[in-house]
N, C-alpha and C positions, 0 to 999 in steps of 0.2 A: 384403794379405791371405794367409791361408793354408788348406791344407789339412793334411792329416795327413802328409804324406812332406817340407815342407818344416822344417826345425829351424832355429829362433830360438836364436841361441848366446849368451853373453854375448861371442864375438868380433865377432857380427853388431851384436848394439847397441850396442858399442861405436863398432864405422863409423858406425853411423846416425848422426849430428851433429843431425840436426833429426827424427828419429822419433821420430811423438807417440802411436802407436796401434798395437797387431798385432790383427785381428780373425781367430778363425780359425774357417772356415764347417764348424762341425761342436760336437762336445761338449769331446772330450778335449785337454788341453793338455800332456801328455808330453812334446812337442815343443818347447816353450816353455818358455828359464831365467824363471820370473816372478819369483824374487828380484831377480834380476839389470835384469830389467823395472821394476820395483817402484825399484828404488835409481836409474834412471836417468831416474825419473817419466814412463816409456811405459807408458798403460794398457794391459792386456793384456782382451782381450774374448771371449766363445765364443756359441753360440747354443744353449743345454742343451735344448731341447724340439724342434728341426725334423727329427730325425731318430727319436725314440722309437718312433712308429707302425712304422716300416719295420722296425727291428731287432727292437720282438717281432714280428713276423709274418714273419721269418727267420728266428726260434727255433722256431714253429710250423711254418715248411714243412721246416728240418729234421728236426724231428720227425715228421714224416709221412713223408719220403723216407725217413728213416733206419727207421721201420715196415715202411715197405710195401716195401723193397728196390729201391727205384727207380733210383737211380744205377747200381747192378750189373745191376738187369735192363736200361735202355739198354747198356751196353756188352757185355752177353750178346749182345743181338738183333744190333747193330751187327758183331759177331766173326762171325755167323750161325750163334751157337745159340739153343735154344729153353730155357731153365732154368724151365721154370714149377713144379715140383715142387723143386728145389735154393731155387728164392728166395720159398716161403710167407711170409707176414707175417703181422703181429698186426692186431689191431683196436686202436683206442685208447679206444671206447666203454666208459666204467666202470673204466678203470684210473688209477690213482693216481698224478697226478703232483706234484712234490715245486719248491716253486720256491724257490730261497735267493738272498732280498733281492726286498723289497716296495718298490721306488722307481718311479720311473715307467716303465719297461720291464717290469719283473718283474710289476707290477702290471697292465698290459694284457696278457702274457703268461698271467695270472691268469683274467682274463677271457673271451679266447681261448677258452683251455682249457674254463673252464666252457660255451661256447656248445658245444663236441664232447664234451657230457657226458662230461666226467672231472671223478672224484673230484679238488679242489685244496687241499695243504695247504702252508703257507707259514711259513718262518723268517723272522725277519730280527730279530737283536738291537737294536735301534735303530727299531722301529715295537711300538708296543704291542698284544698280545694284542686289544683292546678293539677299536682301528681296525683289524686287520687283520678279526677277524669285525663289525664294521659293512659291511666291504665284501662279505662275503659267502663269507667262507673262514674253514677251520679253523688258528689258530697252533697250529704245534708247536715243541718244541724239537730242535735240528739230528740228536741222533741217534733219537729220534722220525723224523724226515724220514728218515734214512737207512734205517729198520727198513720201513719201511710201505712207500717210494713204488716204483711200475714205473718211473718216469721222474724225471729229475732234469736240474731245468736252474737253469743260476748267472747270474745276474744284480746282481754287485756289484762295486765299484770294485776294483782292485788297489791292495791295500794290502799291510803288511807282516804285518798279521795274518790274509790274506785269501789270501796268496802260497802256492802248494800246500796252499788248504783241501780238493781234493778228491786226496788223496794215500792211500796203501796203508792205514791203519788205517783211512779216512774209506771205503773201498771192502768192507774187512772186516766193516764194519756195514749193507753194503746188503744185500737180496733177489740169490739168486740169478737171473743176468738181468736184471737192471738196463739201461737205455742214460742214457746222458749224455748233455748237449747245453749246449755252452759257446760263446755268441755273446755274452761279455761282453768277456774279456781275456785275453789270453795267459799263460800263468805259474797262474791259479785253480786248474787240471787240472793236475798234476804228470803230463808226458806219458812217464815212463817208468813211472810205479805204475800207468797207466793202460792203457800196454803191457800190461804185466804181467797186469793183471784180466783184458785179454779173453784174451789166451792160454790164462789158466786158464780161463776160461768166467762168472767171477764176471760180467763185464761181456758183457753179449749184444751190445754195440754201441753206438759214440760217434758223435757230429757236431760237429764241431768249424770255425769260422767263423776261431778267434783262434787264434795262438800266440806258442809261449814266442819264438821267434825269428821276426820276419818278413822276407822270405820263407822257409819251414824247410828249403828247400836237401833237401839227402838227408835222408831220415828215415825210421826202419823202420816208424815209428805210422802214416805216411801211407800206407805198400803195404798195410798190414793190409787183407784184406777186410770185415772186421766195421764199417770205419772207413770214414765219408763226410766229406768237407770242402770248403768253399770260401774262398777267398782273401781272406778279411777284407771280406764283402759285405753284413755287417748294415746297414749304412747307404748302401748303394749301390742304388737307385732316383734314376729322374729326378726323383720329387718331391721327394724326403726333399733331394738334391742342389742343385735350382733353390731348395726354400725356404730352407735355410742359408745358400748365397749372397746370396740376397736381403737377407733378414734382415740378414746382417754388415754388408752393404752399406750399408742404412738405418741401421746403427749405429752406424758407421765416418761417413757424412755427418750425422748429428744430431751426433758429438761435435766436431768436426772447424767446423762452423756456429755452432752456437749452445753449445756445453760439455755440450750432455744425455750421460748417461753410460747405457749399458743394458747389463747384463748382462756388467760388468764384477768380474774375479776381485781385482783387486788395488787397486780404488779407488771407493770411495763415491759415490754421488749425492748431492753438498754441494757447496752454494756455496762459491767461494775463501774469502771472509772468514771466514763460519764454519768450516772445515776448518779454518784457522789457529789457530783456538781451541781445538777441542775433538779436533784428530787426534791429538794424544797419548792423549786416555783413549779415542780408539777404538783404536787399537795397543793398548794394555793391555787394552781389552775384549777383541780378538780373543785374544791370549794368553790371559787368565783364561777364557774360554769352552774354547781348545784343551786347557789345563788339566784342566780338568770333563770333556772327555770323553775324556780319558786316566785319571782317576781313577774315572768311572762307572763301576757294575757293573750291566746290564741296560738295556732300553729306558730312557729319559729321559720322564718323568711331567708334572713343570713344571718352569719356570725361575723366579726372582724376580730381580728385579736392583733395589737398593739405590742410589740416591745419596745420599751423606750431605754436606753442605758447602754452602756458598755457590758455585754454580754461576753465578751471575747472570745468570738470566733466559736460558741457553741452552738452542739446542732436543736434548734430548739420545736424541732416537730415531736418528738415526745411531751413537750410542755402542751403544744396543741391538741393534741389527742386526748391528753389530759382533762384539757379544759369540754373537749367536747364530750368525751365520757361521762364529767361532770352534770354539764348539760343535758345528756340526753338519758341517762339511770332515771331519774324520776319519771320521765316520760315513757322507755318500756324496758325499765328494769334488768332482768336478767338475759336478755336478748343484746345488751351491748357490754363490751368491754376494753380492755387499751388496745386490744390487737383490731378490733373491726367497727370502735364509735367511727374512724371517717368513712367509711363505706357504711353504714347503719344513715352516717347524715346523709350523704348522696343520695340515698335509695330515699329518703323521709324531701327531696328536694331542696333540702337547706345550702345554701352556698355560704361557703367559709373562703376568708378572705385574709391574709397574712402580713404583716408590714413591721420592719423593723427601722426604728430611727437610734443613730449612736448617739445622738447628745442629748444628757441627761439632765431635766431641769429639776424638782424638788426632791424627787430618789433617785438614788444611784441606779438601780434596778425598778421599773415601773412595768406591769404588765396592764393593759387595757383591755377589757373584755364587751362589746356595742353587741347586742341582739337586738335586731328585727322582728316585729309582727305588724298585722295588720292594725293594731292599738298604739302603734308607736316603737322609739328604741329605747331601752335601757341600758345605762353605763354601769359598770362596777369597775373598777381599779384596786389591784392587789401589789401587794409586794413583800420580802422580804427583810425584816430588822437583824442584825446580827447575823448569827449564822444559819437559825432555822424557825426564829419567830414570825409566824404566818399574821400577816395582817389584810383587811381590806381598808382600802383608806379612802376611797370614795365611790359613793352612790348614786349617781345622777348627780347634781348637783351641789349636792351636800360632802363635806369633809369629814372623816372620822377616824379612829382607828378601831378597828372590830376586828376580834380573834373570831377568826368564822367555823365554831364548832357549837354540838349541843343544840337543845332546845331557846329560840331565841323569838322573842316578839320585834317587828316591825312598827313602829307606833307613829304616826304624822299626828303630828299636834299642834294648838295654837301657842305660839312662845309669848306664855301670859304667866304672872305669877301664881303659883298654887297649881298647874297644871301637871308637873311632873310628881307632886310631892301626893296630887288625888291619885294617879296610878301608882305609886308605892302603897299605901294605904290599902287598896282594892287589895292588889295580891297579898296584902300582912292579914288581911280580914281572912284571907282564903287557904292561910300558911305556906304560900308558894312564895320561897324564898330567890331570892334577885343576888345569882353570882356575878357578876358584872352591870354595867351600865354605860351605854357610847350615846353624848348627844351631839347632833351636828345640827347647823344652822344654816338657810336658806338665805339667799343673797339679799331677797329685801328683809331679813332678819324679822318677820312676822311668823316662820315658823318652823319649829324642830321635826328631826329626826328623831327619833330615840330606839337604839337597840338593847332591849334586855336579853341575858343571858340569863335561865330560869335553871334551877337543879332540877325541875321536873317539868314536864308536861302541860301547860296551861289548859284547864278543862275547859271545853264551848262554850257554859253557862258564865265562866268567870270573864272570858274573853267579849262575852255578850254584855258584862257590866261593861265591861271597860270602854265597846265601842260606843254606848248608850253616856259616856261622861260629857260634859258641856263643852270642855276643850278639848277634845281626840275627836279626829277628823278621820281617822282607820286603823287598824289595828291588823295584823297579818301573820299568825306563826309560821316561824320557817323551822328546817330541821337539818342542819349541815354535819 
């Protein structure tokens, strides 16, 4: 049983010969090697809801303390000064708060801000505008939020796409005198760019509970007068720490005594005999969902899961849950698992439809996943070859046999001599080895879809070189 400081590495897992479960008292699992635990059959579980209220309250507290110069006033009085004029603050009444991320914490912050009579605008690319507006808030684009907000608070997971989200380019789009709050994850706000924005006066002040490096050590940003900070206290209340500790204790007890799995991130709640039958289908469903999440443009509105073939009366509900978990994990990260994926989808306003067609066509068993957004529909189909070989066999109109794992480049190119060779040459010049390659052709025969699996991630500058090639239409990096 761990909190945030304990690192459960591959070496520790290898040493724990009898280890059955790792329980995190809290939500974040950056400190656990989940793939290594899964490989060794160790269940990893967290408590995703035990500290959402306290973290949201901390963001509001930080905003108020920043607005009214409470930390600076305390320090000046203790130093024997009376800096009443110097520390004049603002009212939050009728100011515009921009909430980036409308998950469990962001939605609570928005609700509390509404109680303070603030105007709240929300940006979340994975939640439909209808769902945000149904909750009583205005849905806006990210650029609109930057342009309108007097305060901006971020509540998104730290992903490749969100690292450095608030950077110089973002600050340049904001109002003069905006105030920034980050109680989510360090690195979502670029600290160097924030320091420059405070120095220029673009940002009137910032409140940080999290840092790129924790503890930050000697840090010029922390020393600035217009920055207030706390040492990652978002979840640190007596109530929250007790709630998550008791919750994870009960979860571990339930698992060890009767095999009940609650809030596991790497194991579904499925009986052992059924898991043997449908386990491979759950794996391919999870990978198909993850692939769809990276293909989708805009918030997901509807998901259709179709099972074709003779599944011999098997309960496919766990497979559907695995599909949703794979789809939602890149969007909300630690907040989704095998237990709560269907309810998270409902909260996000996603309509989920399942159907079964007993007559098989090209494959004995086939899972087809359609995902609809405002930009249109994407189709991904997958199956199991033999007993456990996972294959994606169709993406939209392209047929192929893709092993859904690792670092992948999705390339659309013209079907002309030299196109594929040029791609390989470019990667070779940068010492990037191609592990596998799958090529599919569209119906008209004029274009190809290429899936390149590489041993290492492809750097941004190499992606730009590939995109600039004459016969390449687009290049999209995928992580499965």
